[in-house]
C-alpha positions as semicolon CSV with decimal commas, in nm:
position;residue;x (nm);y (nm);z (nm)
1;M;1,596;-6,110;7,922
2;D;1,485;-5,872;7,644
3;H;1,682;-5,845;7,321
4;R;1,834;-5,503;7,397
5;R;1,976;-5,629;7,726
6;W;2,111;-5,937;7,548
7;L;2,302;-5,720;7,298
8;V;2,456;-5,510;7,577
9;T;2,568;-5,821;7,764
10;L;2,717;-5,970;7,446
11;A;2,902;-5,644;7,374
12;L;3,059;-5,643;7,724
13;I;3,174;-6,003;7,680
14;L;3,324;-5,934;7,339
15;A;3,501;-5,621;7,462
16;A;3,708;-5,837;7,699
17;A;3,817;-6,075;7,424
18;A;4,189;-6,108;7,350
19;P;4,337;-5,989;7,019
20;S;4,307;-6,228;6,728
21;R;4,579;-6,479;6,662
22;A;4,677;-6,699;6,371
23;V;4,466;-7,003;6,298
24;E;4,604;-7,320;6,454
25;D;4,572;-7,671;6,320
26;P;4,253;-7,842;6,438
27;E;4,277;-8,033;6,764
28;P;4,310;-8,412;6,724
29;T;3,991;-8,610;6,779
30;L;3,922;-8,960;6,904
31;D;3,662;-9,232;6,854
32;I;3,546;-9,431;7,157
33;T;3,445;-9,781;7,053
34;G;3,402;-10,108;7,235
35;V;3,166;-10,373;7,365
36;V;2,951;-10,393;7,679
37;V;2,906;-10,736;7,838
38;G;2,731;-10,855;8,149
39;I;2,941;-11,076;8,377
40;G;2,794;-11,421;8,332
41;A;2,538;-11,295;8,077
42;G;2,735;-11,209;7,759
43;P;2,689;-10,905;7,526
44;L;2,425;-10,652;7,635
45;E;2,199;-10,490;7,374
46;A;2,043;-10,138;7,388
47;V;2,277;-10,015;7,663
48;S;2,329;-9,636;7,668
49;V;2,695;-9,529;7,677
50;V;2,764;-9,159;7,742
51;A;3,110;-8,994;7,740
52;V;3,120;-8,716;8,004
53;A;3,382;-8,454;7,913
54;P;3,599;-8,300;8,185
55;E;3,545;-7,941;8,291
56;G;3,678;-7,694;8,036
57;V;3,635;-7,924;7,734
58;S;3,352;-7,824;7,499
59;L;3,219;-8,049;7,226
60;P;3,220;-7,924;6,865
61;H;2,887;-7,837;6,708
62;G;2,705;-8,149;6,589
63;V;2,911;-8,400;6,793
64;H;2,698;-8,631;7,012
65;P;2,878;-8,797;7,306
66;A;2,640;-9,093;7,337
67;A;2,558;-9,424;7,167
68;L;2,346;-9,738;7,213
69;T;2,495;-10,085;7,194
70;N;2,379;-10,311;6,910
71;V;2,276;-10,676;6,930
72;D;2,643;-10,774;6,975
73;G;2,690;-10,525;7,260
74;R;2,908;-10,296;7,045
75;F;2,899;-9,915;7,042
76;A;3,085;-9,623;6,878
77;I;3,108;-9,254;6,984
78;L;3,285;-9,054;6,713
79;D;3,485;-8,732;6,663
80;L;3,528;-8,628;7,029
81;P;3,803;-8,383;7,133
82;R;4,095;-8,581;7,276
83;A;4,069;-8,567;7,656
84;K;4,010;-8,784;7,962
85;Y;3,644;-8,892;7,972
86;E;3,420;-9,054;8,228
87;L;3,183;-9,310;8,079
88;T;2,828;-9,345;8,209
89;V;2,654;-9,670;8,118
90;T;2,278;-9,722;8,164
91;R;2,106;-10,055;8,104
92;Q;1,745;-10,107;7,990
93;S;1,651;-10,198;8,347
94;G;1,746;-9,842;8,451
95;V;2,061;-9,953;8,637
96;L;2,322;-9,676;8,607
97;E;2,697;-9,745;8,613
98;E;2,956;-9,466;8,637
99;L;3,296;-9,587;8,526
100;D;3,639;-9,443;8,603
101;L;3,801;-9,180;8,383
102;F;3,950;-9,309;8,058
103;D;4,213;-9,137;7,847
104;D;4,342;-9,429;7,638
105;F;4,097;-9,502;7,357
106;D;4,343;-9,629;7,098
107;E;4,204;-9,981;7,144
108;P;3,835;-10,081;7,166
109;L;3,709;-10,096;7,523
110;R;3,562;-10,402;7,690
111;I;3,321;-10,283;7,958
112;E;3,215;-10,558;8,195
113;L;2,912;-10,485;8,413
114;D;2,800;-10,663;8,727
115;V;2,444;-10,765;8,637
116;G;2,371;-10,935;8,969
117;G;2,276;-11,297;8,988
118;V;2,219;-11,461;8,647
119;I;2,017;-11,764;8,548
120;R;2,117;-11,890;8,205
121;G;1,967;-12,171;8,008
122;T;1,777;-12,295;7,705
123;V;1,409;-12,337;7,627
124;R;1,375;-12,648;7,414
125;T;1,113;-12,875;7,262
126;T;1,070;-13,239;7,353
127;D;1,299;-13,329;7,061
128;E;1,571;-13,111;7,223
129;G;1,557;-12,825;6,972
130;G;1,561;-12,463;7,093
131;I;1,246;-12,244;7,094
132;P;1,284;-11,872;7,021
133;G;1,079;-11,578;7,137
134;L;0,945;-11,722;7,465
135;R;0,961;-11,502;7,775
136;V;1,101;-11,683;8,078
137;F;0,989;-11,551;8,419
138;A;1,187;-11,595;8,741
139;R;0,997;-11,548;9,068
140;P;1,145;-11,591;9,420
141;A;1,061;-11,936;9,554
142;S;0,994;-11,784;9,897
143;G;0,729;-11,555;9,747
144;E;0,865;-11,248;9,925
145;G;1,177;-11,033;9,949
146;A;1,358;-11,035;9,614
147;H;1,194;-10,901;9,300
148;S;1,093;-11,099;8,993
149;A;1,266;-11,070;8,654
150;S;1,232;-11,209;8,302
151;A;1,407;-11,246;7,966
152;A;1,312;-11,358;7,614
153;S;1,474;-11,660;7,453
154;A;1,692;-11,608;7,146
155;V;1,650;-11,795;6,818
156;D;1,851;-12,090;6,948
157;G;1,634;-12,097;7,264
158;S;1,900;-11,953;7,493
159;F;1,815;-11,692;7,759
160;A;1,982;-11,503;8,045
161;I;1,779;-11,352;8,332
162;M;1,979;-11,083;8,514
163;D;1,961;-10,870;8,833
164;L;1,864;-11,160;9,057
165;D;1,937;-11,198;9,430
166;R;2,221;-11,446;9,468
167;E;2,088;-11,551;9,811
168;Q;1,749;-11,658;9,672
169;T;1,624;-11,953;9,472
170;Y;1,375;-11,895;9,192
171;D;1,088;-12,075;9,023
172;L;1,093;-12,043;8,643
173;R;0,797;-12,043;8,408
174;T;0,773;-11,970;8,036
175;D;0,502;-11,814;7,827
176;R;0,292;-12,072;7,647
177;P;0,408;-12,078;7,284
178;R;0,137;-11,987;7,033
179;A;0,052;-12,270;6,797
180;V;-0,045;-12,235;6,432
181;R;-0,313;-12,502;6,419
182;P;-0,647;-12,318;6,475
183;S;-0,778;-12,591;6,706
184;I;-0,484;-12,542;6,946
185;R;-0,461;-12,179;7,056
186;M;-0,179;-12,217;7,311
187;L;0,064;-12,493;7,398
188;P;0,164;-12,590;7,754
189;A;0,416;-12,370;7,935
190;G;0,748;-12,496;8,067
191;V;0,806;-12,493;8,445
192;L;1,120;-12,545;8,656
193;A;1,142;-12,491;9,034
194;G;1,420;-12,413;9,282
195;V;1,685;-12,264;9,051
196;Q;1,989;-12,091;9,208
197;P;2,144;-11,788;9,023
198;D;2,500;-11,819;8,887
199;G;2,472;-12,194;8,857
200;D;2,518;-12,417;8,555
201;P;2,297;-12,349;8,248
202;I;1,956;-12,511;8,278
203;E;1,712;-12,661;8,028
204;I;1,335;-12,605;8,024
205;D;1,131;-12,849;7,817
206;V;0,822;-12,718;7,637
207;A;0,581;-12,911;7,414
208;A;0,595;-12,692;7,104
209;G;0,479;-12,928;6,833
210;N;0,654;-12,932;6,496
211;V;0,910;-12,667;6,411
212;L;1,075;-12,531;6,097
213;A;1,428;-12,414;6,174
214;G;1,745;-12,329;5,989
215;V;1,955;-12,037;5,869
216;V;1,906;-11,746;5,627
217;Q;2,218;-11,651;5,434
218;H;2,364;-11,494;5,122
219;A;2,480;-11,709;4,834
220;D;2,837;-11,696;4,967
221;G;2,726;-11,837;5,303
222;T;2,727;-11,507;5,495
223;P;2,442;-11,517;5,752
224;I;2,169;-11,253;5,738
225;P;2,059;-11,121;6,080
226;R;1,709;-10,983;6,154
227;A;1,548;-11,141;5,846
228;L;1,175;-11,213;5,874
229;V;1,109;-11,572;5,762
230;W;0,758;-11,693;5,677
231;A;0,616;-12,036;5,589
232;T;0,340;-12,101;5,336
233;R;0,162;-12,435;5,307
234;R;0,229;-12,602;4,974
235;N;-0,060;-12,552;4,730
236;S;-0,361;-12,774;4,792
237;V;-0,668;-12,823;4,569
238;D;-1,015;-12,803;4,727
239;R;-1,325;-12,991;4,605
240;S;-1,411;-12,720;4,351
241;G;-1,069;-12,755;4,191
242;V;-0,947;-12,414;4,316
243;I;-0,581;-12,404;4,417
244;R;-0,546;-12,252;4,763
245;S;-0,225;-12,141;4,932
246;V;-0,274;-12,155;5,308
247;F;-0,057;-11,935;5,533
248;A;0,073;-12,179;5,788
249;G;0,328;-12,024;6,019
250;V;0,395;-11,759;6,278
251;S;0,683;-11,579;6,114
252;A;1,019;-11,581;6,290
253;R;1,306;-11,333;6,273
254;T;1,666;-11,450;6,249
255;D;1,922;-11,378;6,520
256;R;2,267;-11,226;6,463
257;F;2,388;-11,561;6,326
258;G;2,105;-11,582;6,070
259;R;1,926;-11,861;6,258
260;F;1,546;-11,889;6,280
261;C;1,286;-12,123;6,431
262;I;0,909;-12,128;6,363
263;V;0,718;-12,329;6,625
264;G;0,378;-12,500;6,635
265;V;0,370;-12,594;6,267
266;P;0,111;-12,859;6,164
267;D;0,221;-13,166;5,971
268;G;0,271;-13,103;5,601
269;R;0,500;-12,954;5,340
270;Y;0,589;-12,582;5,323
271;R;0,755;-12,316;5,114
272;L;0,976;-12,073;5,310
273;G;1,059;-11,717;5,210
274;V;1,194;-11,386;5,344
275;S;0,969;-11,077;5,344
276;D;1,198;-10,820;5,504
277;I;1,548;-10,773;5,647
278;D;1,593;-10,551;5,952
279;G;1,249;-10,400;5,898
280;R;1,313;-10,318;5,530
281;P;1,109;-10,498;5,260
282;V;1,291;-10,745;5,037
283;T;1,188;-10,746;4,671
284;V;1,416;-11,027;4,550
285;A;1,329;-11,393;4,581
286;A;1,464;-11,630;4,843
287;R;1,546;-11,987;4,748
288;G;1,662;-12,313;4,906
289;A;1,353;-12,418;5,106
290;E;1,078;-12,453;4,850
291;D;0,969;-12,794;4,980
292;A;1,031;-12,815;5,355
293;V;0,872;-13,079;5,576
294;A;0,733;-12,982;5,919
295;G;0,993;-13,081;6,178
296;E;1,304;-13,001;5,971
297;R;1,574;-12,809;6,161
298;D;1,859;-12,780;5,911
299;L;1,696;-12,566;5,641
300;E;1,902;-12,318;5,438
301;V;1,718;-12,016;5,296
302;V;1,930;-11,817;5,049
303;V;1,849;-11,455;4,966
304;D;1,976;-11,376;4,618
305;I;2,284;-11,154;4,614
306;A;2,100;-10,921;4,375
307;G;1,932;-10,759;4,675
308;E;2,251;-10,609;4,813
309;I;2,517;-10,340;4,764
310;A;2,833;-10,363;4,974
311;G;3,185;-10,225;5,001
312;T;3,432;-10,048;5,231
313;V;3,499;-9,688;5,339
314;V;3,860;-9,571;5,393
315;D;4,060;-9,249;5,409
316;E;4,325;-9,144;5,158
317;D;4,583;-9,362;5,338
318;G;4,362;-9,670;5,328
319;V;4,265;-9,655;5,698
320;P;3,907;-9,782;5,757
321;L;3,651;-9,516;5,852
322;I;3,313;-9,524;6,024
323;A;3,081;-9,319;5,801
324;T;2,715;-9,285;5,705
325;L;2,593;-9,394;5,361
326;W;2,262;-9,306;5,194
327;A;2,124;-9,493;4,892
328;T;1,848;-9,333;4,681
329;P;1,677;-9,549;4,414
330;S;1,626;-9,431;4,056
331;G;1,271;-9,567;4,047
332;P;0,945;-9,466;4,219
333;D;0,770;-9,614;4,524
334;T;1,094;-9,755;4,662
335;P;1,234;-9,653;5,001
336;A;1,581;-9,509;5,039
337;R;1,838;-9,681;5,261
338;Q;2,077;-9,546;5,525
339;V;2,348;-9,760;5,687
340;P;2,675;-9,697;5,874
341;S;3,005;-9,861;5,793
342;D;3,154;-10,059;6,081
343;E;3,494;-10,037;6,251
344;S;3,656;-10,223;5,961
345;G;3,506;-9,973;5,715
346;A;3,269;-10,237;5,572
347;F;2,910;-10,153;5,482
348;R;2,623;-10,361;5,348
349;M;2,286;-10,241;5,219
350;T;2,030;-10,519;5,198
351;G;1,669;-10,538;5,086
352;L;1,734;-10,333;4,771
353;D;1,505;-10,338;4,468
354;A;1,694;-10,503;4,182
355;R;1,480;-10,319;3,924
356;W;1,655;-9,987;3,993
357;S;2,004;-9,847;4,019
358;Y;2,099;-9,643;4,326
359;R;2,281;-9,319;4,397
360;I;2,499;-9,359;4,707
361;I;2,633;-9,069;4,914
362;A;2,900;-9,140;5,178
363;Y;2,950;-8,879;5,450
364;R;3,162;-8,820;5,760
365;A;3,213;-8,486;5,934
366;G;3,539;-8,319;5,828
367;R;3,570;-8,531;5,511
368;V;3,470;-8,459;5,153
369;P;3,150;-8,658;5,079
370;V;3,159;-8,901;4,789
371;V;2,879;-8,958;4,536
372;L;2,845;-9,289;4,350
373;D;2,593;-9,268;4,068
374;A;2,404;-9,550;3,894
375;V;2,523;-9,822;4,131
376;R;2,384;-10,159;4,029
377;V;2,221;-10,384;4,287
378;G;2,435;-10,693;4,340
379;T;2,775;-10,518;4,337
380;R;2,982;-10,573;4,652
381;D;3,334;-10,442;4,582
382;H;3,288;-10,065;4,616
383;R;3,583;-9,882;4,772
384;V;3,478;-9,538;4,894
385;V;3,764;-9,298;4,976
386;L;3,671;-9,003;5,200
387;R;3,947;-8,742;5,174
388;T;4,031;-8,462;5,413
389;G;4,005;-8,220;5,122
390;L;4,062;-7,846;5,150
391;A;4,000;-7,616;5,443
392;V;3,855;-7,269;5,473
393;T;3,986;-7,042;5,748
394;G;3,888;-6,698;5,861
395;R;3,748;-6,464;6,120
396;I;3,397;-6,348;6,209
397;E;3,376;-5,993;6,343
398;Y;3,135;-5,706;6,400
399;E;3,137;-5,390;6,188
400;D;3,364;-5,219;6,443
401;G;3,621;-5,500;6,416
402;R;3,542;-5,680;6,742
403;P;3,560;-6,063;6,712
404;V;3,251;-6,280;6,754
405;P;3,349;-6,580;6,970
406;R;3,178;-6,920;6,992
407;I;2,933;-6,861;6,711
408;P;2,831;-7,155;6,486
409;L;2,892;-7,135;6,113
410;S;2,823;-7,350;5,808
411;V;3,019;-7,397;5,487
412;E;2,832;-7,505;5,174
413;S;2,982;-7,612;4,846
414;L;2,818;-7,425;4,558
415;G;2,873;-7,704;4,312
416;V;3,028;-8,053;4,320
417;D;2,936;-8,302;4,050
418;G;2,633;-8,087;3,980
419;V;2,497;-8,124;4,336
420;R;2,447;-7,787;4,501
421;G;2,471;-7,798;4,877
422;M;2,549;-8,171;4,895
423;V;2,880;-8,088;5,067
424;S;2,801;-7,899;5,384
425;Q;3,031;-7,879;5,686
426;E;2,983;-7,708;6,021
427;G;3,216;-7,535;6,265
428;E;3,245;-7,277;6,541
429;T;3,469;-6,977;6,606
430;D;3,720;-6,972;6,891
431;E;3,749;-6,698;7,154
432;D;3,913;-6,470;6,898
433;G;3,646;-6,522;6,635
434;R;3,877;-6,744;6,425
435;F;3,768;-7,073;6,262
436;R;3,891;-7,358;6,044
437;V;3,661;-7,601;5,862
438;T;3,791;-7,900;5,664
439;G;3,634;-8,156;5,431
440;L;3,574;-7,927;5,133
441;P;3,617;-8,006;4,762
442;E;3,779;-7,765;4,521
443;G;3,554;-7,490;4,393
444;P;3,327;-7,210;4,514
445;I;3,182;-7,218;4,867
446;R;2,956;-7,005;5,082
447;V;3,043;-6,945;5,448
448;S;2,754;-6,818;5,662
449;T;2,669;-6,768;6,027
450;S;2,342;-6,726;6,214
451;L;2,211;-6,599;6,547
452;A;1,901;-6,705;6,738
453;R;1,606;-6,468;6,717
454;S;1,378;-6,381;7,005
455;D;1,118;-6,624;6,862
456;K;1,381;-6,905;6,874
457;R;1,426;-6,911;6,496
458;T;1,765;-6,844;6,341
459;R;1,858;-6,565;6,104
460;T;2,164;-6,543;5,882
461;V;2,359;-6,238;6,001
462;G;2,666;-6,271;5,783
463;S;2,793;-6,463;5,482
464;V;3,064;-6,454;5,220
465;D;3,129;-6,640;4,894
466;A;3,483;-6,769;4,844
467;D;3,684;-7,066;4,715
468;A;3,785;-7,368;4,923
469;G;4,129;-7,302;5,066
470;D;4,073;-6,926;5,114
471;D;4,106;-6,720;5,430
472;V;3,794;-6,506;5,468
473;V;3,642;-6,240;5,691
474;I;3,269;-6,232;5,768
475;V;3,126;-5,908;5,904
476;V;2,821;-5,962;6,125
477;R;2,561;-5,689;6,107
478;V;2,329;-5,727;6,405
479;T;2,007;-5,527;6,406
480;R;1,718;-5,543;6,644
481;Y;1,455;-5,797;6,537
């Protein structure tokens, strides 16, 4: 459709619009939170949860009706218009579940999925300790009919293989764990035959050699999930008198309880450390396992509290909020951090460089962002209050006075704590061209609106400078381009 025809069509639509009416209070929103579990398998990670709105309900600009579950099976979909939603849940295996309509989201949901037949168990060493990171394969004992499936063992050695045929029995086999000692490339695999799904948990024995296992935690005992733990052989002196430090372990990552297990470790003494947390480098020292002996399973590795900033996010009434927080370091060559607060409003930024202070910005749509300057690494009692703030209301119309319905707009603060544009909120006009945008601080603002060009870029077609709390009118001047 060429641009001239588009303008004629838009003019006909606008001509049928009803007269403008007074701005109403914004519609109440809801947050859909909960946990997804597999029946007989526990929490499910990386499950896609999508909220399907009923006909006639449109989502505000910038609101995304989908989320992925975390390692605990939890998810959060925020700031939806209050309505009755159908939830669509898709697992990693591609299995799609369409759930009934929900209209009560005041409490977190517990979504239980039928994951077919399940074989649960533990992969363990000959000394009965769990082995992490081994893939366990289940193949039909008959060799035909049902499909095969697999699952990786967690840090404690536990696993759950799902989507199995309950009428079949299965033969189980593990990967061969990789050993550290150069002369032993792979260790024997574990094998177990004739296992029936949905039975009691099983145990698969694997010869994994020595292990180094324990927990990574903060000084106050709080476990640290997804920390990468490495082992270095204690210094040895060669014949020339040179001190050599020999890397001696396949690194292991902690589970959600902070537990780790490094397998196939040769005899000897080791120093353990942490090189990153959740994929982010750690620049502060770990302590507590400077002289570990191969075979120890009760090690405690402590990451100094100086590598962390923590606190809570609440509204003006003290109610916890889920928000996004950015931390920018004052020094060079140091990555920024971005974390969400959880359902209790708590947030924790780990892996921070203790040499620098950080500027933290907390943001949630419809709330006034908060800036914390010169935050010291190691502080954990920050209370961030995100206020509703002021609102700007108004109407967007053409030069002849006709309203412009359903057009997106943005509101930018022209100065808050010396940060131009840091506060930016978005909105959309109603059928009468009216709008209301909240989450603004006191002071000057700029309200602007844009239309898509024929080359798919956007062009600002109207703007006005005002003060937060004002009622404004934006006149859109559309020319051919």
